[in-house]
C-alpha positions in Angstrom: 92.7 76.2 158.1 91.2 75.9 161.6 89.4 72.8 162.2 85.6 73.2 163.2 84.9 72.1 166.8 82.0 69.8 165.9 81.4 66.2 165.6 82.4 64.4 162.4 80.4 61.2 163.0 83.3 58.9 163.6 81.1 55.8 164.2 82.6 55.4 167.6 81.3 56.3 171.1 81.6 56.2 174.7 81.6 52.3 174.9 84.4 52.0 172.1 87.6 50.5 173.3 91.2 51.4 172.2 91.3 48.0 170.4 88.0 49.0 168.7 89.4 52.3 167.3 92.6 50.6 166.2 90.8 47.7 164.2 92.3 47.6 160.7 95.1 50.1 161.6 98.7 48.7 161.1 101.2 50.6 163.2 104.1 48.4 162.3 107.3 50.5 162.0 105.7 53.5 164.1 107.3 55.0 167.0 105.1 56.4 169.8 105.9 58.1 173.2 103.4 57.8 175.9 104.1 59.6 179.3 102.9 57.7 182.1 102.2 54.8 179.8 102.5 52.3 182.7 99.4 53.0 184.7 95.8 53.4 184.3 94.9 54.8 180.9 98.4 55.0 180.0 99.1 51.3 180.5 96.0 50.4 178.3 97.2 53.0 175.6 100.5 51.3 175.5 99.0 47.9 175.2 96.8 48.8 172.4 99.5 50.6 170.5 101.9 47.6 170.7 99.3 45.2 169.9 98.8 47.3 166.5 102.5 47.0 165.9 103.9 50.2 167.3 107.1 50.6 169.4 106.3 52.5 172.4 108.7 54.7 174.6 107.4 55.0 178.1 109.0 57.9 180.0 108.3 57.2 183.7 109.1 58.8 187.1 109.1 55.5 188.8 111.3 53.4 186.4 111.3 50.1 188.4 107.4 50.3 188.8 107.0 50.9 185.1 109.3 48.0 184.2 107.1 45.7 186.4 103.8 46.9 185.0 105.1 46.6 181.4 106.6 43.2 181.9 105.4 40.8 179.1 104.5 43.5 176.7 106.7 43.4 173.6 107.9 46.5 171.9 108.2 48.8 175.0 111.2 50.6 176.4 111.2 52.6 179.6 113.3 55.6 180.4 113.4 58.0 183.4 111.4 61.3 183.3 110.0 63.5 186.0 107.6 66.1 184.4 107.8 68.2 187.6 111.5 68.6 187.1 112.7 70.5 184.0 116.3 69.3 184.4 114.9 65.8 184.1 112.8 66.7 181.1 115.9 68.1 179.4 118.0 65.1 180.2 115.4 62.7 178.9 115.0 64.6 175.7 118.8 64.7 175.2 119.1 61.0 175.6 116.1 60.3 173.2 117.5 62.8 170.5 120.8 61.0 170.7 119.0 57.9 169.5 118.5 59.7 166.2 114.9 58.4 165.9 111.8 60.1 164.6 108.5 60.0 166.5 105.1 59.4 165.0 102.9 59.7 167.9 103.3 61.6 171.2 100.7 61.2 173.9 101.0 63.6 176.9 99.1 61.1 179.1 100.8 61.5 182.6 99.2 63.7 185.2 98.2 64.3 188.7 94.8 65.2 190.0 93.3 67.3 193.1 96.6 66.9 195.1 97.2 68.7 198.4 98.9 72.2 197.8 102.3 71.1 196.4 105.2 73.2 195.0 107.8 72.0 192.5 110.9 73.7 190.9 111.0 77.3 191.6 107.8 77.2 193.7 105.3 76.3 190.8 101.9 74.8 191.7 102.5 71.1 190.9 99.3 70.3 188.7 100.1 73.2 186.4 103.7 72.5 186.5 103.3 68.7 185.9 100.4 68.5 183.7 101.2 71.4 181.5 104.6 72.9 181.8 106.5 69.6 181.9 104.8 68.4 178.8 105.1 71.8 177.1 108.8 71.6 177.7 109.0 67.9 176.6 107.4 68.5 173.3 109.5 71.5 172.5 112.7 69.8 173.3 111.7 66.7 171.2 110.7 68.9 168.4 113.6 67.8 166.2 112.3 64.2 166.5 108.5 65.2 166.1 108.7 67.4 162.9 110.4 65.2 160.5 107.7 62.4 160.5 104.7 64.8 160.7 103.8 63.3 164.2 100.6 63.7 166.0 100.7 65.1 169.4 97.9 64.4 171.8 97.3 66.2 175.1 95.1 64.3 177.5 93.0 67.0 179.2 89.8 66.3 181.0 86.2 67.3 181.6 87.8 68.9 184.7 88.8 71.9 182.4 85.2 73.1 183.1 86.4 73.8 186.7 88.6 76.8 185.8 90.1 79.0 183.0 93.6 80.2 183.2 94.1 82.3 186.1 96.2 84.9 184.5 96.8 86.9 187.7 97.9 83.8 189.8 98.6 80.8 187.7 100.6 79.2 190.5 97.9 79.7 193.2 99.9 81.7 195.6 96.6 82.7 197.2 93.4 80.6 198.0 94.5 77.3 196.7 91.7 75.0 195.6 92.8 71.5 194.4 89.9 71.1 192.0 90.2 74.6 190.5 94.0 74.1 190.1 93.3 70.8 188.4 90.8 72.5 186.2 93.3 75.2 185.2 95.9 72.5 184.3 93.4 70.7 182.2 92.5 74.0 180.4 96.2 74.5 179.8 96.3 71.1 178.1 93.7 72.2 175.6 95.2 75.5 174.9 98.6 73.9 174.4 97.1 71.6 171.6 95.3 74.6 170.0 98.5 76.8 169.6 100.9 73.9 168.9 98.6 72.9 166.0 98.7 76.5 164.7 102.5 76.6 164.9 103.2 73.1 163.7 100.6 72.4 161.0 102.9 73.8 158.3 105.3 71.1 159.2 102.6 68.5 158.9 102.4 67.9 162.7 98.9 68.1 164.1 97.8 68.4 167.7 94.6 67.4 169.5 93.3 67.5 173.1 90.7 65.2 174.7 88.6 64.2 177.6 89.0 60.4 178.3 85.8 60.2 180.2 85.1 59.2 183.9 87.3 56.3 184.9 88.5 55.1 188.2 92.4 54.7 187.9 95.3 55.5 190.1 94.7 59.2 189.2 92.5 59.3 192.3 95.3 58.4 194.6 95.3 61.8 196.3 91.6 61.6 197.1 90.5 60.2 200.6 87.7 57.4 200.3 85.4 59.8 202.2 85.6 62.4 199.5 84.8 59.8 196.8 81.8 58.7 198.9 80.7 62.3 199.3 81.0 62.6 195.4 78.8 59.4 195.1 81.5 57.5 193.4 81.9 54.7 195.8 80.2 53.5 199.1 81.9 53.3 202.6 83.6 50.0 201.6 85.1 51.4 198.5 82.7 49.6 196.2 81.7 51.6 193.0 78.1 52.7 193.4 77.2 53.3 189.6 79.6 51.2 187.5 77.6 52.2 184.4 78.7 55.9 185.1 82.3 55.0 184.5 84.3 53.8 181.6 86.6 50.8 181.7 90.2 51.6 181.3 90.0 49.9 177.8 87.2 52.5 177.0 88.9 55.4 178.7 92.1 55.0 176.5 90.1 54.9 173.3 89.7 58.5 172.7 93.5 59.5 173.0 94.4 56.3 170.8 91.7 57.4 168.2 93.1 61.0 168.2 96.7 59.6 167.9 96.0 57.2 164.9 92.6 57.6 163.1 92.6 58.3 159.5 89.4 60.1 160.0 91.5 63.1 161.5 93.8 63.3 158.5 94.3 67.0 157.7 92.5 68.2 160.8 93.8 69.4 164.3 93.8 71.8 167.1 90.5 70.4 168.4 89.2 68.9 171.7 87.8 65.4 171.5 85.6 63.2 173.6 83.9 59.8 173.2 86.1 59.2 170.1 84.9 62.0 168.2 85.4 65.7 168.0 83.5 67.4 170.8 80.9 70.0 170.5 81.1 73.4 172.2 80.0 73.3 175.7 76.4 74.6 176.3 76.1 77.7 178.4 74.4 75.8 181.2 73.5 72.2 181.7 75.8 69.1 181.7 79.5 69.3 181.8 80.0 68.0 178.2 82.0 69.5 175.3 84.6 72.1 175.6 84.5 75.5 177.1 85.2 78.6 174.9 88.0 79.7 177.1 90.0 76.5 176.4 89.9 76.8 172.7 90.4 80.6 172.4 93.4 81.2 170.1 94.4 84.4 171.8 94.4 82.7 175.3 96.4 79.8 173.6 99.1 82.2 172.3 99.2 84.0 175.6 99.8 80.6 177.4 102.5 79.5 175.0 104.3 82.7 175.6 104.0 82.5 179.3 105.2 78.7 179.1 108.2 79.8 177.0 109.2 82.4 179.6 108.7 80.0 182.5 110.6 77.1 181.1 113.1 78.7 178.9 112.2 76.6 175.9 110.5 77.4 172.7 111.1 75.4 169.5 109.4 78.0 167.4 111.2 81.2 168.6 
């Protein structure tokens, strides 16, 4: 049954932290995978999950940097993975499957935002390729480890999905590249991925969710010039955050993905977009950019994107 895209009254909110939503939850013996789990929200997610007893696998493009960032955190292992390189995705998945372990949690956390026009692989637009296609291929290749334990798969999207639906006539932005709209398309793809994966996988006990973590200043902003952040009203000319109350801390920013991955309140539910540690409401037609846009949860567009992703990557665990 399709889960309604409406709040369930979780009791948590925008100020809740990852530790808050894990209070009373014992993850001892659970195995989680967090892409990009060594920086920003990913690092806070890894810290919280390990504190609750989970063992966390952190696939990282920069293995040495990840090792340094995670030093001192028990229950973590790092392996190499470049989401923009499908050969790297395949190699990582093969190494993991060879360990004969079962995953309980997969959090597709890694991503890039608003980068200059960049091409990867066979000329794919980098944000769509990294944020969506790489994670799509990873989950499909890891399916033999995801299915047995009835894992939860969490796709970290963004309120940036309001920027753009899928540009079906030009998903790789061959014409008129706009870094914010390209980011928006990639984040819409994350939501649609969770919608369709949940439909395909729920019969196996695997459920999928997507989410907006909230506004947080993290290394995700590395492609933005300071002047652009000044123009957006985020910081002043010296780089000082102008309105700290408008941004979540990394601990608060990690909360929604941790909640989606672990909360017993979501048992039997799936395929929905979450924000502020609850299921989000549909976005209003006009007004503030809250909730989720209809095009991002449309099951027909989700199925169409899945088929396109399978064609592009050559991977489909459900074929």
